[in-house]
C-alpha positions as CSV (number, residue, x, y, z in Angstrom):
1,M,155.6,85.0,156.0
2,M,151.7,85.7,155.5
3,R,152.6,89.3,154.2
4,R,155.1,88.1,151.6
5,A,152.5,85.4,150.1
6,A,149.6,88.3,150.1
7,A,152.2,90.2,148.2
8,L,153.0,87.8,145.7
9,F,149.4,87.0,145.5
10,I,148.3,90.4,144.6
11,A,151.5,90.6,142.3
12,F,150.0,87.2,140.5
13,L,146.5,89.0,139.7
14,A,147.6,91.8,138.5
15,F,150.0,90.1,136.1
16,A,147.1,87.8,135.5
17,A,144.4,90.5,134.8
18,P,143.8,91.2,131.2
19,A,145.1,94.8,130.3
20,R,142.3,97.1,129.3
21,A,141.8,97.5,125.4
22,D,141.3,100.8,123.9
23,Q,137.8,102.2,123.9
24,L,135.7,104.2,121.7
25,V,133.6,107.1,122.6
26,T,131.1,108.7,119.6
27,D,128.1,110.6,118.9
28,L,126.3,112.1,115.8
29,S,125.6,115.7,115.1
30,E,122.4,115.2,114.8
31,H,119.8,112.0,115.9
32,Q,116.8,113.1,113.7
33,V,116.4,114.1,110.4
34,A,112.9,115.7,109.4
35,I,112.0,115.1,105.6
36,R,110.0,117.6,104.3
37,S,108.6,118.5,100.5
38,N,112.0,120.8,99.9
39,F,114.1,117.8,101.4
40,T,117.2,117.5,99.0
41,G,120.0,115.5,100.9
42,T,122.0,116.4,104.1
43,Q,125.2,115.5,105.5
44,I,125.4,114.0,108.8
45,L,128.9,114.3,111.0
46,L,130.0,111.1,113.2
47,F,133.1,112.1,115.8
48,G,134.7,110.4,118.0
49,A,137.9,109.7,120.1
50,V,139.7,106.6,120.7
51,E,140.6,106.6,124.8
52,A,143.9,104.7,124.8
53,A,144.5,102.0,127.3
54,R,148.3,103.5,128.3
55,P,147.8,107.6,127.8
56,G,150.4,109.0,125.9
57,S,151.0,105.6,124.1
58,R,151.0,105.9,119.7
59,A,148.1,104.2,118.2
60,L,149.9,102.0,115.5
61,N,148.4,100.2,112.5
62,R,144.4,101.6,114.4
63,D,141.9,102.1,112.2
64,I,138.1,103.2,112.0
65,V,135.2,101.6,110.2
66,V,132.0,103.4,110.2
67,V,128.8,102.4,109.4
68,V,125.2,103.4,109.2
69,Q,122.0,101.5,108.0
70,G,118.9,101.3,107.9
71,P,115.9,100.5,107.7
72,S,115.9,96.6,106.4
73,R,112.4,95.4,104.3
74,P,111.8,92.3,101.4
75,M,112.7,93.7,98.4
76,T,112.0,92.0,95.1
77,V,114.5,92.2,92.2
78,R,113.2,91.4,88.5
79,R,114.6,90.4,85.3
80,K,113.3,92.1,82.3
81,E,113.3,89.8,79.0
82,Q,112.2,90.9,75.1
83,V,109.5,89.1,73.8
84,T,109.1,90.1,70.7
85,A,109.3,93.9,70.5
86,I,108.4,94.3,74.2
87,W,110.2,94.1,77.4
88,V,108.6,92.5,80.2
89,N,109.0,91.2,83.2
90,H,110.2,87.5,83.7
91,D,112.4,85.6,86.8
92,S,112.3,87.4,90.2
93,V,114.0,87.2,93.6
94,T,112.8,88.4,97.0
95,Y,115.1,88.8,99.9
96,P,113.2,89.2,102.8
97,S,116.0,91.4,104.8
98,V,117.8,94.2,102.9
99,P,119.1,97.7,104.3
100,G,117.6,100.4,102.5
101,Y,120.5,102.4,103.3
102,Y,123.8,101.4,103.5
103,A,127.0,103.5,103.6
104,I,130.2,103.0,105.2
105,A,133.6,104.9,105.4
106,S,137.0,104.1,106.6
107,T,140.5,105.2,107.3
108,R,141.6,102.9,104.7
109,P,140.3,100.2,102.3
110,L,138.1,97.7,104.2
111,E,141.0,94.8,102.1
112,V,143.6,96.2,104.3
113,T,141.8,97.2,107.7
114,A,141.1,93.1,108.1
115,T,140.9,89.8,106.5
116,P,138.2,88.8,104.4
117,E,136.6,86.5,106.8
118,T,136.4,89.2,109.5
119,L,134.9,91.4,107.0
120,K,132.2,88.9,106.3
121,A,131.5,87.5,109.6
122,L,130.8,90.8,111.0
123,R,129.3,91.7,108.1
124,I,131.2,95.0,106.6
125,G,131.1,95.8,103.4
126,I,128.3,95.9,100.9
127,E,129.4,93.1,99.3
128,N,129.4,91.2,103.4
129,I,125.7,92.4,103.4
130,D,122.9,89.3,104.5
131,P,119.8,89.8,102.7
132,G,118.5,86.6,104.5
133,T,117.4,83.4,102.3
134,P,116.5,84.7,98.8
135,I,113.2,83.2,96.9
136,A,112.8,83.0,93.3
137,H,109.6,83.3,91.5
138,A,109.4,82.0,87.4
139,I,107.0,84.4,85.4
140,D,103.7,82.4,86.1
141,G,104.9,82.8,89.6
142,T,105.8,79.7,91.0
143,Q,108.5,79.1,93.4
144,Q,111.4,77.5,91.6
145,I,115.5,77.1,92.8
146,L,117.7,79.1,90.6
147,P,121.7,78.3,90.5
148,P,124.2,79.8,93.1
149,D,125.5,82.2,90.3
150,E,122.3,83.4,88.6
151,E,121.0,84.1,92.0
152,R,124.2,86.3,92.2
153,A,123.3,88.3,89.5
154,F,120.1,89.2,90.8
155,W,121.8,90.3,94.1
156,K,124.6,92.4,92.0
157,A,121.9,94.2,90.0
158,L,120.5,95.3,93.2
159,I,123.2,96.8,94.5
160,R,124.1,98.8,91.3
161,N,120.1,100.1,92.0
162,K,121.3,101.1,95.2
163,R,124.6,102.1,93.9
164,R,122.9,104.4,91.5
165,D,120.3,105.8,93.8
166,G,123.2,107.1,95.9
167,L,121.6,104.6,98.8
168,Y,124.9,102.5,99.5
169,I,127.7,104.3,99.5
170,N,131.3,103.0,100.1
171,V,133.9,105.7,101.0
172,P,138.0,104.1,101.7
173,G,139.4,107.5,103.8
174,G,136.1,108.7,104.6
175,V,137.3,108.6,108.4
176,T,140.1,110.9,109.2
177,F,142.2,111.2,112.5
178,L,142.8,114.9,114.0
179,G,145.7,113.7,116.0
180,Q,146.2,111.0,117.5
181,T,142.6,110.1,119.5
182,L,139.9,112.3,117.3
183,F,138.1,111.0,114.5
184,R,135.4,112.4,112.3
185,A,133.7,111.0,109.4
186,T,130.7,112.4,107.5
187,V,127.8,110.4,106.0
188,D,125.7,111.8,102.7
189,I,122.2,111.1,103.7
190,P,120.5,111.4,100.1
191,A,116.8,112.6,99.2
192,K,116.0,108.8,98.4
193,V,116.2,107.6,101.9
194,P,113.7,105.8,103.4
195,V,112.1,106.6,106.4
196,G,112.6,104.6,109.9
197,L,115.3,103.3,112.6
198,Y,118.8,103.5,111.7
199,T,122.1,102.7,113.0
200,A,125.2,104.2,113.2
201,K,128.3,101.3,114.3
202,V,131.8,102.5,114.4
203,Y,134.4,99.6,114.8
204,L,138.0,100.1,116.2
205,L,140.6,97.7,114.5
206,Q,144.3,97.4,115.1
207,D,146.6,94.8,113.4
208,G,143.1,93.5,111.9
209,E,141.1,92.8,114.7
210,I,137.8,94.4,116.5
211,I,139.4,96.1,119.4
212,D,136.0,97.9,120.6
213,T,132.5,98.6,118.7
214,I,130.1,101.4,119.9
215,S,125.9,101.9,118.2
216,S,124.0,105.1,118.3
217,P,120.5,105.4,117.5
218,L,119.4,107.6,113.9
219,Y,115.5,108.5,113.1
220,I,114.7,109.7,109.6
221,E,111.2,110.3,109.5
222,K,108.6,112.7,107.5
223,G,108.2,116.1,109.1
224,G,105.4,118.9,108.8
225,V,102.3,118.3,106.7
226,E,104.2,115.3,105.2
227,R,104.1,113.3,108.6
228,F,101.0,114.3,108.9
229,L,99.8,112.7,105.1
230,Y,102.5,110.0,105.8
231,R,100.8,108.7,108.9
232,M,97.5,108.9,107.5
233,A,98.3,106.7,104.6
234,H,99.8,103.5,106.7
235,T,97.2,104.1,109.7
236,D,94.0,105.1,107.5
237,P,94.4,104.1,104.0
238,L,90.6,104.4,103.0
239,L,90.4,108.3,104.8
240,Y,93.5,109.1,102.9
241,G,92.2,107.5,99.7
242,M,88.9,109.4,99.8
243,I,91.2,112.7,101.0
244,A,93.3,112.2,98.1
245,V,89.7,111.9,95.7
246,L,88.2,114.9,96.8
247,V,91.4,117.2,96.7
248,A,91.6,115.7,92.9
249,A,88.4,116.6,92.2
250,F,88.5,120.2,93.6
251,A,91.8,120.9,91.5
252,G,90.1,119.5,88.8
253,W,87.3,121.7,88.9
254,L,89.0,124.7,89.5
255,A,91.3,124.6,86.7
256,S,87.9,124.3,84.9
257,A,86.6,127.2,86.5
258,V,89.4,129.2,85.6
259,M,89.8,128.1,82.4
260,T,85.6,129.1,81.6
261,R,86.2,132.4,82.7
262,R,89.5,132.6,80.5
């Protein structure tokens, strides 16, 4: 009787335990990008696999979304208005936490991978970026309160500028499956990309729900002489300024000497 009760209890635990969900395994082709004077942009390859809960089972309605973003900094958007024949800066809005770079790639368009509520809650998609509470200023510098529609126009202008510079990227179909489990995505890194720490985050969705997520760090920094000058400009701006003046003076003297000899 005791053995039968124990067997029933073990069977109950096996039945009641939640089934293991599919899991992600991912990596980047490189975790560090060095920017030098001849840097014209590059590409990062993100690859991975989906470890199925039941080996051999077919993946139905499975989607992969890749988001690469960073670093976040305050950013001000100014509106120009024409005064007589001159365009001048007018109102401005400052957003406290704007990603300098945001790239998203997915197996299918985002609107068919999950509901708008899910995408907004997870901050997936350029339109769902949370830049923090905006602060608006008038032309005289005094803080003001803008209507939501007007403030939204500033945010849309910022997104347009980022898209134009190739810093905000959306590639539906940019993630491709190689068979049932392996997948890959290529992310473009433009020449204007800011330096700092980035995060490459991968989402696994099935039937519109998040099954698993995984993140990998990516460092983009100055390299070679550019790295030395960049660090000097930020850690010792006075010395950097003095060296810049001396170099400019020497260049001017050298150009003058060459022209005099001619």
